[in-house]
Structure formats: C-alpha cells, structure tokens
N, C-alpha and C positions, 0 to 999 in steps of 0.2 A: 674340524667339528662342526656340524650344522648347529647353530643355535635354537632354540624355540623362537617362535615368530613374537613373543612378548617384547623382547629386549629393545625395540625402538620405542617402547613405552614406559621405559624405566622411571621417569619423572613421576608419571602418572600413577604408576604401581607403588612407587615409595609415598606418595602423598596419601593413597588408599590405606597403605598398609599402618603407617603412623597414626592416622586418624580413626582407625578402626575400633570398634565396640563390639562385644565386651573387653577384648584384649586384642592386642596389634596381630593384625592378619589381612592377607588379600587374596581374594578369588582371582584366578587367572584363568580366562577361556581360551581355547585352542592353544594350549600349552606347548604342542609339539605340532610339527607338519603332520597333517592328517594321514598320510601314508605310514609315517613312522608310528603313530599311535595305534593304527590298524595293525601293524606287524607285531606289536606288544600284545594287543589282544588276541590274534591270533597265536601267540607263542606261550599264551597264559597256561601254566601246569593245570592239568585235571585235579579234581579234589582227591587227595591221598590220605587216608586214615593214619598213616605213620606219621604224617605232618600236622595231625590235628589233636595232639595230646594237650590236654589242660594241665593246670597246675597239680591236679590230684592224679595224673596219668592216665586219665580216661580219656577216649576219644570223644571230642566236641563237635561243634558244628562249624569251627574256623580252623582253616589251614593256612599255613605260612610257609614260604621257601626263602631262606635269607641268604643261599648262595646264588645270587641273581646272575652273574655272569655265566654260571653253568647251564642256565635254562635255554640259552640259544642265542644266536647272532643279534636279535634286536634288543635282548636284556644286555648283552656285552656293550652294545652301543649307548644304550641308556645309562649304563654304569659308567662307560666313558665320559659321558656327557656330566654325570653328577660330581666326577672327582677332576674335571677339567679346572686348571687355575683360572682361566678366563671367566667360567661359569660362576665359580666361587667368588669371584671379586665382583661381579654384577649382583649376585645375591645379597652379598654385603652392601652394596649401594642401594638397594631397595629397601633393606631391613635396617640400616644404619648400624650393622653388627659387622665388623671388620675381622680378618683372619679367621675366616670360617674354615673347617676341617670336615673333610669326607670321610665317613665311616666305612672302611673296606669290610668290616665283618656285619654290617647291616644289623647290629644287635637289636633286637626287637622290631626290625624293620622287614624290608624284601616284599615279596607279593603277598597279600593277605586276601582270602577267600572267605565269605560267610554267608551260609546256607538260611534258608527259610527259617524262622524262628529264631535266628540269632540276633542278640543286641549286644552293646557295650555300654556298660554301666559309665555314668560321668565320671571322670578321673583326672588326676594330673600325673604326668610322666615321671619315671625315674629321673633324677636330676644330674648323674654323673655317668659316664661311660663305664661298665663293669670291668672293663680290662685296663683301658688307659686313664682312667678317671678324669677324663677331661669334661668340662661343663657342656651339658646338652642345651642347645640354644634355640633351633629351629627343626620343625617337622614340615617336610613336604610330602603331600599326600596326592597322586594323580589317581583319578577314578578312571576304570576301564569297562564301564556298562553302557553299551550302545543304546540299551533300551532301559528306562527306569521310570517310575511315577512316584509322586510323592505319596500317594495314597499307599504305597507298600511299605512304608517305614524306610529304615536305613539311611535317613539322612543325617549327615554329620551335624553334631550340635555344639556349639559353642556357647558357654554359660558362664555367666558371671558370680552367680553365687547358688551353688546346689544345695546348701544347706537350707535355703529358704525358697523353694520351687514357686510359691505364689507370688513372689517379687521379682524372681530372677530375671535378668534380660538374656534372652537367648537368640542367637542366630542360626538357623537352619540351611543347610546348603545341600542340594539335590546331587547324588553322586553320578553326574552323567559322564561319558565318556570325553576324554581330553579335557577335562576341567580339573585344574590343580589349585590346592588350598595350600598356602604357605603361613605358618603361624608360629609366634614365637614361644617357645618352652620356658615357662616361669613357674613360681608357687602359687599362680591364679589362673593359668591357663586351662581352666575345667573344660573338658571336651568328651564326646562320646556318640553314639548314635542309637537311634529308637530301633525298637523290634522289627524286623524283616516279616513281613506279612504277605506273601505273595499270592495272587489270585490262582485257582486250580490249573488254569490253562498257562501259567508261567512259573510253575514250580520247578522247571528245568533250568531256570535262571539262578544266579547267585550275584551276591555283591563283591565285586573284585576291584583291587586298587594296587598300587605300589607305594610304599612308604618309606622316605628315606629322612635321617635324621643327621642334623649337622651339630658341630660342636667347636668349642674354642678352648684354648688353653687357660686363659684367664677370664674373669668376669668381674663386673663392678661389684664391691664389697657389699652394697645396699640391697642387690639382687641375689646374693650367694646365701645358700641354706645349708644345713648338715645333711649330708648323704641321706637318701630315702630311696626305697622301692616305689613302683606306681601304686597311687592312694586311689582306691574306688570308693564312690559313694553309692551305694544301693538305691535304686530309684524308689520313689514314694509310691504310695498307693493311688491307683487311678483316681482321677478327679471326680469320676460318676459315683463312687462308692461315699455316700452321704447317709445321713440318719433317714431312715424310711426306705431306702433302697432294697429291694429284693434281690438276694444273691442268686445269679444264673450259674449253670455251670461253667461257663467261661470266666466267670469272676472268681469261682472257686480255684480254677486252673491258675489264675493269675497270682491269686492269694498263695497257693502253693508253691509257685515258683520264687515269688519274693521271699517267701520263709526259708525256702531251702537254699536260696542264694545267701542270706543274711547267716544262716547256720553254717554254710560252708566258708564264708569269710572269717566268722568267729573262730571256727576250727583252725583255718589257716594261720590266722594272727597267733592263736595259742600255741601251735606248733613252733612258728617262728620266735615267739617269746622264749620257748624252752630252748631253742638251739643257742640264742643270744645267752640266755642263763648259764648253759653248758660251757660257752667260749668265755664268759666273764669267770667263772669257776676255775676254768683252766689257767687264764691268765693269772688269778690271785693265789692259785696253788703254786704255779711255779714260782712265783715271787717269795 
C-alpha cells in the first residue's frame, strides 16, 4: 500500500493538530500522490437523484454514495488505505487517539457532491456509530475540486460557538483538490460550509469530496456524552440586514429559505419526539 506523502511530517502534523483552534484539526496539502488523486476525480460518480434524497424523502442538491469500493479501482484503493492498520496507527500518532477503527459501512460518509445553491448548516455530528455503537472520534475529508474560488462559497467552516456568531472564532478552508482536513469529533466540533454560489459560466461544477469517519471502542469519560443524532444550528440572518436597510428580492429569497429551513427542522424534531413518545409508551405498557 502506497501511503500519502504526508507521513514523513508526522511530528509537524501532530503539533498542528493539537494546537489548532477553534478545535483540534489539521489541514494536509497534497494528501495523496497526484496521479492517485486524479484517478479519484476521474472516477467520481455523476450526480444521481436516487442518491440525493433528503430526510423528508425529497430530491435535494446533495448526493452521496457510501459503497465506496463499488465505484471503481481508485475508490477500492482509497478504501484499502483507510482500513490499512499501518495507516490507522499513523493517524493515531498524529491525533493522539489510539486504537482507531475504520468504518466499512461509511455511515454518513463516502462521496459527497453538492450542487450550486447548496449549503450545510453548522452542526455537530452524531457521536456513536448507528450499528456498532462505537465512539465516533475523527472526520477525514478529502476534497476533489481541481478548480474552486473562495468567492463561490462552499468553504468548510470550523466554528467555536454557532450560538453567538458575532463573537465566534471561525476557520474557513477552501475545498481544493488533494487537500484533506482531519478533525476531532466532539460535542463542540461545530462545522459546516457556506452556500455555494457559482458564476454562470461555472454552473457545471459541483463541490466534491470523500468523507471518512473513524471510531474507537472506548472514550475518556469526560468526553463521553449521551447518544444523539447530528445537531444542526440554522444560520443567522445575513449581517447586512440592519435597521433602515431596504429589502431586495434576493434578501426576501434568503429570508424565505431561512424560515423554511427552521420550519422543516421544527417539523423533523416534532416527528422525532412523537416517535420517542411512542417507543416509551410501548416500553411502559409492556411493563
């Protein structure tokens, strides 16, 4: 197995990871051999509406494939790297998290493709694997976009405090090809990405990446929380909306989207609470 070019720099990467703010992470340039990365770009699946269903069952603007090895030889090679014991050991050395486990199911991971207009609200991830109940510890995101501009949005955002955007410390990372971001998954690892707004002559592009999540069987007690799903924080109002500002049609579109997202989230939480209530009633009735 050919390892990424980063490994001779393990001590440098470890220092960057442990000292990073707003939470522990490291950005790795030239993560893979350039030919290997290009083969992943060439093999990336086309947008398929069947793989773009959102939580409501509607076709959205994000598609994903979590059966990575089935996509082709380059993806099989990448999958083999992710589960290689030597690779996992070196990831543990960089992050000071030992006994890392690869997720063959790619639960929530795999290829991610986001079209123009898509964004990802700031969130913390689910903290236990849905099938094995192992502790989720690390996210690895490899970007596969040979061309991208910061003005197009879509930058990965690592946020200290989404509840107070005016004072929050935010790190923004441009999603350029062969750039990887490794960050710890905790109850404060808030992250997302800003809305993608491509210029008219670039609308054929999309934001592409591969996400891999790593787990451990145990976790320090002080870092352990009750099991929860992914928790999203809807984005605040645009900063230019101030007293005296005259609303434009674009402003109204933004307000409609923000309101609809909040309504959808409230509806989702309501249905989930009803499900929990029914489950509790079944348990108490059985007793």
